[in-house]
Phi, psi and omega in degrees: 000128178260122179252140176286171181304313182293319181292326178294317178298325181286327191266343186271029185269346188262004185266135176162136181211112188241130179284125184279359182293332181263119186294339181295340182285345180261020182265158176301328180298322179295314179297320180298320178298317182295315181292325180291334177278349176107008180272142177246348179222129177227164180234132173272123189262118175262111183262127180236118177258103186283357173288332181277149180288152177063023176263117179232156178266111179252180179281145179287157176287144177294133183297335179290338176278336182276329185233137176283315179223157179246129180293155179278136180294138181300126179081002180234167179253014181243154180282163179294144180259130182245124179254157173256131182234140176248129174242120181258120174274114187240133175238357181215143180304332180290344181287339182246097178229094183304134178221193184297329181296328182297323182287350178283348181259143179290326180226143177234127180236156176230141177247093182282135183257357178229161180295323180298317179289325177298318178297317180295321179296321181290323191260330189229329185297137179273079183231169177258330187223141171245121183277141177255139181300135179230348182254001178207167178293137179303123186285358180208167180269145176282135179246146187294322186300305180295325180294318176296325177297319179294319180298317179296329180276355179082019178270144184247152178259136185247135171239125178264134186268343185302315178304330181290339180256358179269320191212141183292325179294313179294332177296319178296316180297316182300311182294317181295315181293322180294315180297321177299320178293315183296327179296335181264316184269351180059032177081003181276144174054049178241137172236147177245122182237174185272307189066028187288145174246352179221149178303326182291345181275352179283145178232156180284164182303318182291324177296319181291321178299320177291324178296330178300332178297323177291334180276000179095008178275147173285172181300315180293317180293327178295320177290321179294328182293343179242011182223269187297323179294324179293322177295322179295323176297316179299317179295320178298320177295320178296319179295318179300323183282329192247340185207165178265351180184177180233134177253124180252123181251146178230139178278125182256131180288127178270145178296141182283140174283172181299320180291320179295326178296320178295320181292326182271355181288154178300157183301320181296321180289321179298324180295319179295319180297317180294325179295316179295000000 
């Protein structure tokens, strides 16, 4: 999809993924940075590694408790929108058991550490996002069957760009893993997020779109990864929380009866029919 300059500015508002482990990210300065870059929607990411002891999934904090005021989005008259996101690091199928706490989050992501779990996440897990390794070499090869299954289910694959700008080794892992994914999914259902822990790690929409070229995305797919695809993830999360599916109805034109044909006929034709 090719977006014009104006459309890109309009569409790149839904991208953002912030790690809540660093308290500086919940400051007004952090929000100000995001709005100045052109984002109107960001997500605070709660990461839970269930391999560790005493790790439980609790309810997220209300965003109104985290922020006193919300900055106004650049070029818009509305404040920035903040979502709550849960990321579950899973190494065993028992680690992912959706419960009432999951529905408290706007977005749910899973980080599978084995090929078996990656297959399960693509085919059966009720999630919005599947995270791809960026700080280490991908421990397994991507296969077309599970990836196509995830695409058909409306699940998206996430690549975080922040590790690529922190360290040269992680940059190699990020690019290699991303290219491996693109060779299988052909750029479909991919989002690029920040995973930032500091305001200086955030980048603007055009910088991220260009970075997508290094990840193996085409120009159109790179723009979609920070715009329309992010909106689709948000919609998928809303559907997961509120319904089990969506019904799309279409109005079908019925064939006209002889009388209806006469009624819809032009006045001159109706006059001839009546004369006969």
